[in-house]
C-alpha positions as semicolon CSV with decimal commas, in nm:
position;residue;x (nm);y (nm);z (nm)
1;M;-0,005;2,322;1,305
2;D;-0,269;2,299;1,034
3;R;-0,591;2,099;1,024
4;L;-0,601;1,925;0,685
5;T;-0,884;1,886;0,438
6;N;-0,822;1,566;0,242
7;T;-0,942;1,410;-0,081
8;I;-1,114;1,070;-0,101
9;R;-1,020;0,870;-0,412
10;P;-1,319;0,674;-0,555
11;Y;-1,135;0,376;-0,708
12;A;-1,364;0,090;-0,811
13;W;-1,214;-0,154;-0,557
14;G;-1,296;0,074;-0,262
15;S;-1,540;-0,011;0,015
16;T;-1,866;0,184;0,012
17;T;-1,892;0,187;0,393
18;A;-1,551;0,165;0,566
19;I;-1,427;0,523;0,528
20;P;-1,771;0,677;0,593
21;G;-1,794;0,458;0,903
22;L;-1,460;0,588;1,032
23;L;-1,556;0,948;0,957
24;G;-1,903;0,910;1,109
25;V;-2,087;1,018;0,794
26;E;-2,352;0,856;0,576
27;P;-2,222;0,645;0,286
28;T;-2,282;0,788;-0,060
29;G;-2,329;0,446;-0,216
30;E;-2,015;0,497;-0,425
31;P;-1,680;0,326;-0,356
32;Q;-1,443;0,525;-0,135
33;A;-1,103;0,361;-0,165
34;E;-0,839;0,596;-0,022
35;L;-0,818;0,918;0,176
36;W;-0,490;1,096;0,092
37;M;-0,291;1,307;0,337
38;G;0,017;1,484;0,211
39;A;0,149;1,687;-0,080
40;H;0,124;1,441;-0,369
41;P;0,031;1,638;-0,684
42;G;-0,250;1,395;-0,760
43;A;-0,454;1,507;-0,459
44;P;-0,265;1,733;-0,216
45;S;-0,417;1,807;0,124
46;R;-0,561;2,155;0,170
47;L;-0,526;2,398;0,459
48;D;-0,605;2,758;0,551
49;R;-0,362;2,983;0,741
50;G;-0,594;3,282;0,732
51;A;-0,550;3,395;0,372
52;G;-0,785;3,143;0,213
53;E;-0,750;2,776;0,131
54;T;-0,435;2,653;-0,040
55;T;-0,263;2,318;-0,086
56;L;0,002;2,168;0,137
57;A;0,213;2,125;-0,177
58;D;0,203;2,500;-0,243
59;V;0,279;2,583;0,120
60;I;0,587;2,358;0,115
61;A;0,701;2,489;-0,226
62;A;0,687;2,848;-0,097
63;D;0,935;2,779;0,187
64;P;1,063;2,418;0,199
65;E;1,312;2,469;0,482
66;R;1,055;2,637;0,708
67;E;0,798;2,361;0,657
68;L;1,022;2,053;0,628
69;G;1,335;2,159;0,815
70;A;1,686;2,199;0,673
71;A;1,783;1,838;0,751
72;A;1,486;1,689;0,561
73;V;1,541;1,918;0,262
74;A;1,910;1,825;0,251
75;K;1,827;1,455;0,264
76;F;1,513;1,429;0,049
77;G;1,490;1,754;-0,147
78;P;1,227;2,030;-0,117
79;H;0,931;1,792;-0,113
80;L;0,743;1,593;0,150
81;P;0,890;1,246;0,087
82;F;0,590;1,041;0,203
83;L;0,219;1,000;0,132
84;F;-0,015;0,902;0,417
85;K;-0,345;0,725;0,343
86;I;-0,648;0,558;0,486
87;L;-0,706;0,259;0,258
88;A;-1,042;0,078;0,242
89;A;-1,044;-0,233;0,024
90;G;-1,390;-0,368;-0,055
91;A;-1,257;-0,576;-0,347
92;P;-0,910;-0,704;-0,439
93;L;-0,648;-0,463;-0,571
94;S;-0,423;-0,556;-0,863
95;L;-0,136;-0,800;-0,813
96;Q;0,168;-0,570;-0,827
97;V;0,529;-0,489;-0,743
98;H;0,721;-0,163;-0,705
99;P;1,076;-0,084;-0,829
100;D;1,371;0,009;-0,613
101;L;1,523;0,356;-0,646
102;E;1,783;0,261;-0,907
103;Q;1,525;0,074;-1,118
104;A;1,278;0,363;-1,095
105;K;1,537;0,620;-1,207
106;A;1,649;0,404;-1,500
107;G;1,295;0,312;-1,605
108;Y;1,172;0,670;-1,586
109;A;1,469;0,800;-1,786
110;E;1,420;0,534;-2,055
111;E;1,049;0,607;-2,097
112;E;1,123;0,979;-2,109
113;R;1,386;0,913;-2,380
114;R;1,130;0,714;-2,579
115;G;0,881;0,999;-2,552
116;I;0,605;0,798;-2,383
117;P;0,348;1,046;-2,245
118;I;0,334;1,044;-1,865
119;D;-0,039;0,961;-1,877
120;A;-0,010;0,690;-2,143
121;P;-0,185;0,368;-2,033
122;H;0,124;0,161;-2,118
123;R;0,363;0,385;-1,921
124;N;0,527;0,198;-1,629
125;Y;0,722;0,474;-1,454
126;K;0,540;0,794;-1,357
127;D;0,836;0,934;-1,160
128;P;1,200;0,849;-1,079
129;N;1,128;0,736;-0,722
130;H;1,082;0,408;-0,540
131;K;0,761;0,314;-0,359
132;P;0,818;0,112;-0,042
133;E;0,506;0,105;0,172
134;M;0,364;-0,004;0,506
135;I;0,007;-0,109;0,577
136;C;-0,131;-0,114;0,932
137;A;-0,470;-0,273;0,997
138;L;-0,757;-0,084;1,157
139;T;-0,989;-0,383;1,104
140;P;-0,902;-0,743;1,018
141;F;-0,715;-0,695;0,689
142;D;-0,651;-0,963;0,426
143;G;-0,375;-0,951;0,169
144;L;-0,132;-1,153;-0,038
145;C;0,238;-1,084;0,010
146;G;0,558;-1,250;-0,109
147;F;0,605;-1,586;-0,276
148;R;0,527;-1,917;-0,113
149;A;0,789;-2,188;-0,135
150;P;0,748;-2,334;-0,488
151;L;0,674;-2,683;-0,358
152;E;0,401;-2,544;-0,132
153;A;0,252;-2,354;-0,428
154;A;0,271;-2,672;-0,637
155;D;0,075;-2,865;-0,374
156;L;-0,186;-2,589;-0,355
157;L;-0,241;-2,590;-0,733
158;D;-0,228;-2,970;-0,756
159;G;-0,495;-2,994;-0,487
160;L;-0,748;-2,835;-0,723
161;G;-0,744;-3,141;-0,945
162;V;-0,742;-2,936;-1,267
163;D;-0,563;-3,115;-1,553
164;S;-0,462;-2,794;-1,733
165;L;-0,270;-2,685;-1,422
166;K;-0,046;-2,994;-1,428
167;P;0,226;-2,835;-1,648
168;Y;0,253;-2,544;-1,403
169;V;0,271;-2,783;-1,109
170;D;0,555;-2,966;-1,284
171;L;0,741;-2,638;-1,343
172;L;0,726;-2,557;-0,973
173;R;0,857;-2,900;-0,875
174;A;1,130;-2,942;-1,136
175;H;1,368;-2,649;-1,078
176;P;1,557;-2,458;-0,809
177;E;1,331;-2,209;-0,635
178;E;1,414;-1,888;-0,822
179;A;1,407;-2,062;-1,162
180;A;1,082;-2,238;-1,071
181;L;0,910;-1,914;-0,980
182;R;1,043;-1,733;-1,288
183;E;0,937;-2,004;-1,530
184;M;0,598;-2,049;-1,367
185;L;0,519;-1,677;-1,358
186;T;0,638;-1,629;-1,717
187;A;0,436;-1,925;-1,840
188;V;0,114;-1,807;-1,673
189;L;0,141;-1,445;-1,784
190;T;0,239;-1,523;-2,144
191;A;0,000;-1,815;-2,205
192;D;-0,266;-1,796;-2,476
193;R;-0,539;-1,582;-2,322
194;A;-0,827;-1,804;-2,436
195;E;-0,660;-2,118;-2,301
196;M;-0,570;-1,944;-1,976
197;A;-0,927;-1,818;-1,937
198;R;-1,050;-2,177;-1,954
199;T;-0,789;-2,287;-1,700
200;V;-0,887;-2,004;-1,463
201;A;-1,254;-2,096;-1,501
202;E;-1,183;-2,460;-1,413
203;A;-0,961;-2,357;-1,122
204;G;-1,228;-2,113;-1,002
205;A;-1,495;-2,382;-1,000
206;A;-1,265;-2,606;-0,795
207;I;-1,173;-2,323;-0,553
208;E;-1,541;-2,255;-0,477
209;H;-1,581;-2,614;-0,351
210;R;-1,281;-2,598;-0,121
211;A;-1,211;-2,407;0,201
212;G;-0,897;-2,372;0,411
213;P;-0,602;-2,236;0,211
214;Y;-0,823;-2,180;-0,096
215;A;-1,068;-1,942;0,073
216;P;-0,867;-1,621;0,013
217;Y;-0,880;-1,678;-0,363
218;T;-1,258;-1,706;-0,394
219;S;-1,305;-1,330;-0,432
220;L;-1,040;-1,320;-0,706
221;V;-1,237;-1,570;-0,913
222;H;-1,555;-1,361;-0,881
223;H;-1,395;-1,024;-0,954
224;F;-1,149;-1,131;-1,225
225;P;-1,293;-1,419;-1,430
226;G;-1,039;-1,552;-1,676
227;D;-0,755;-1,332;-1,547
228;P;-0,413;-1,506;-1,539
229;G;-0,349;-1,315;-1,216
230;V;-0,581;-1,558;-1,036
231;I;-0,328;-1,838;-1,092
232;A;-0,029;-1,611;-1,030
233;A;-0,185;-1,501;-0,700
234;M;-0,182;-1,859;-0,576
235;L;0,196;-1,839;-0,572
236;L;0,173;-1,582;-0,290
237;N;0,134;-1,610;0,086
238;H;-0,200;-1,518;0,236
239;V;-0,172;-1,277;0,530
240;R;-0,442;-1,166;0,774
241;L;-0,348;-0,867;0,986
242;Q;-0,536;-0,804;1,308
243;P;-0,605;-0,444;1,418
244;G;-0,276;-0,279;1,512
245;E;-0,061;-0,524;1,316
246;A;0,139;-0,400;1,017
247;M;0,339;-0,524;0,722
248;F;0,625;-0,354;0,536
249;L;0,650;-0,410;0,160
250;G;0,987;-0,341;0,002
251;A;1,090;-0,316;-0,361
252;G;1,010;-0,613;-0,581
253;V;0,782;-0,790;-0,333
254;P;0,463;-0,907;-0,510
255;H;0,145;-0,823;-0,324
256;A;-0,227;-0,756;-0,348
257;Y;-0,462;-0,624;-0,081
258;L;-0,792;-0,814;-0,065
259;D;-1,020;-0,669;0,201
260;G;-1,016;-0,445;0,506
261;L;-0,951;-0,096;0,642
262;G;-0,598;0,020;0,717
263;V;-0,354;0,306;0,749
264;E;-0,096;0,309;0,469
265;L;0,229;0,505;0,460
266;L;0,445;0,506;0,149
267;A;0,717;0,692;-0,034
268;N;0,579;0,968;-0,254
269;S;0,566;0,774;-0,582
270;D;0,316;0,625;-0,826
271;N;0,532;0,354;-0,986
272;V;0,349;0,021;-1,021
273;L;0,430;-0,289;-1,226
274;R;0,121;-0,510;-1,247
275;A;0,107;-0,887;-1,278
276;G;-0,269;-0,933;-1,309
277;L;-0,609;-0,891;-1,142
278;T;-0,657;-0,576;-1,347
279;P;-0,770;-0,454;-1,690
280;K;-0,466;-0,221;-1,691
281;H;-0,137;-0,269;-1,873
282;V;0,076;-0,571;-1,776
283;D;0,437;-0,548;-1,899
284;V;0,567;-0,899;-1,840
285;P;0,936;-0,844;-1,936
286;E;0,961;-0,531;-1,718
287;L;0,778;-0,704;-1,433
288;L;1,026;-0,992;-1,441
289;K;1,315;-0,743;-1,416
290;I;1,163;-0,590;-1,101
291;V;1,003;-0,877;-0,907
292;R;1,201;-1,049;-0,632
293;L;1,179;-1,418;-0,714
294;E;1,246;-1,553;-0,367
295;P;1,006;-1,719;-0,126
296;G;0,962;-1,602;0,230
297;D;0,706;-1,547;0,502
298;P;0,574;-1,191;0,537
299;A;0,704;-1,024;0,851
300;V;0,398;-0,915;1,047
301;Q;0,482;-0,639;1,294
302;R;0,328;-0,556;1,627
303;P;0,425;-0,207;1,743
304;E;0,694;-0,166;2,003
305;G;0,753;0,113;2,253
306;N;0,614;0,277;2,564
307;G;0,385;0,565;2,474
308;E;0,491;0,595;2,111
309;E;0,461;0,251;1,952
310;V;0,690;0,235;1,650
311;Y;0,655;0,023;1,336
312;E;1,004;-0,050;1,209
313;S;1,096;0,021;0,848
314;P;1,436;-0,006;0,673
315;I;1,399;0,319;0,477
316;D;1,420;0,685;0,582
317;E;1,145;0,847;0,371
318;F;0,883;0,754;0,627
319;R;0,841;0,641;0,985
320;L;0,507;0,520;1,124
321;S;0,411;0,510;1,489
322;R;0,096;0,493;1,701
323;F;-0,017;0,651;2,026
324;A;-0,291;0,479;2,229
325;L;-0,379;0,763;2,466
326;A;-0,537;0,635;2,787
327;P;-0,737;0,818;3,056
328;G;-0,513;0,988;3,309
329;A;-0,193;0,952;3,108
330;A;0,054;1,240;3,102
331;P;0,073;1,446;2,781
332;H;0,325;1,319;2,527
333;A;0,557;1,576;2,367
334;L;0,644;1,501;2,003
335;P;0,994;1,548;1,862
336;D;1,011;1,854;1,637
337;A;1,311;1,787;1,410
338;A;1,105;1,679;1,107
339;P;0,767;1,744;0,944
340;Q;0,484;1,518;1,056
341;I;0,122;1,436;0,990
342;L;-0,100;1,312;1,272
343;L;-0,413;1,106;1,201
344;C;-0,684;1,029;1,457
345;T;-0,853;0,690;1,422
346;A;-1,043;0,665;1,754
347;G;-1,165;0,882;2,042
348;R;-1,126;1,260;2,070
349;P;-0,759;1,319;2,151
350;K;-0,592;1,659;2,140
351;A;-0,287;1,775;1,945
352;G;-0,189;2,091;2,130
353;E;-0,518;2,276;2,173
354;M;-0,675;2,114;1,867
355;T;-0,928;1,833;1,927
356;L;-0,934;1,561;1,663
357;V;-1,208;1,314;1,574
358;P;-1,166;0,990;1,375
359;G;-1,051;1,053;1,021
360;E;-0,915;1,403;1,096
361;S;-0,550;1,488;1,046
362;V;-0,306;1,775;1,100
363;F;0,023;1,881;0,946
364;I;0,297;1,993;1,187
365;P;0,591;2,179;1,029
366;A;0,944;2,099;1,142
367;G;1,044;2,295;1,449
368;E;0,695;2,318;1,599
369;T;0,653;2,145;1,935
370;V;0,319;1,973;1,999
371;E;0,187;1,770;2,292
372;L;-0,066;1,488;2,258
373;S;-0,326;1,444;2,531
374;G;-0,677;1,319;2,594
375;I;-0,820;0,978;2,505
376;G;-0,797;0,807;2,170
377;T;-0,564;0,669;1,901
378;I;-0,331;0,877;1,686
379;F;-0,104;0,755;1,407
380;R;0,206;0,965;1,339
381;A;0,380;0,983;1,000
382;T;0,720;1,151;0,979
383;V;1,069;1,100;0,832
384;A;1,404;0,989;0,969
385;V;1,657;1,275;0,963
């Protein structure tokens, strides 16, 4: 078992206080958006087994079967298939979707064939992998996820009383649901930018004078003036997760995180198709190939289980669970068939003989048996083999 040293990513949307507060350190004044745990090449965790510090990626590459287990290597290849994060949103993230595995492979191959550099700003596919993800709230956590019913979205837009929104309201009311969402999203994202900026400004002024269902969109108006994504975001459901609640986001589901601190677990990929709320590249035709144009309520999960509380996910690359370790409880032995990362978020629990404090994490290779004890909260990331 290895104690991990992890990198904090300073993205502009990050909170300046949430991650320092969890770690018990003074804020730097700069945004601290994500703390990464895993072997992603962008910021692999570091560890020291007595011969000096190295990366978890290098340790796994040196002996994949020893670190990951033969079953995980056979199923996922010689790489850790998940990335574990603490995510701290102090401002809204971009409105985005992720491809499924087949779409990612095809998109990556096509951009490779066209010779688009991997770091080009207009590149959509950084790797040939899908990026399902799960977010679990540590504090009240606000986000947008999945499409509203078109008629509900039409009523929401119509309630702003903005004349330039009327054609979009009519689109949502005039067609079957999938066609309505496709035509509305296409119209908003391909509209003349100057005209759309005026529409967003008028809508923003109306939003600021209304509460209730309009409240989640106020921050979008302030952070992204004139961005078509403000209108597109009003097509989505608002979700507020309470601490301990989680939400799984599959391929093609449009979403944006707005505010809060959470634990995020995702497949080891960086493929994002953006729909707005960003100065980055928005590829509307490719987005429309990927996005799932179907309304539905987000499925908010509350963990189930006695001892190990499991958050269900329909994919095998990751499995998230939580242990709320209470005074006097018997130690809990972890299965050892697969690699795992443990993250402490409260108290001072012990993994084996190692005491953890909030924000600390450890990597446990496959085949190593570890018991959890003490008092506190531990999140466990592993794979299904």
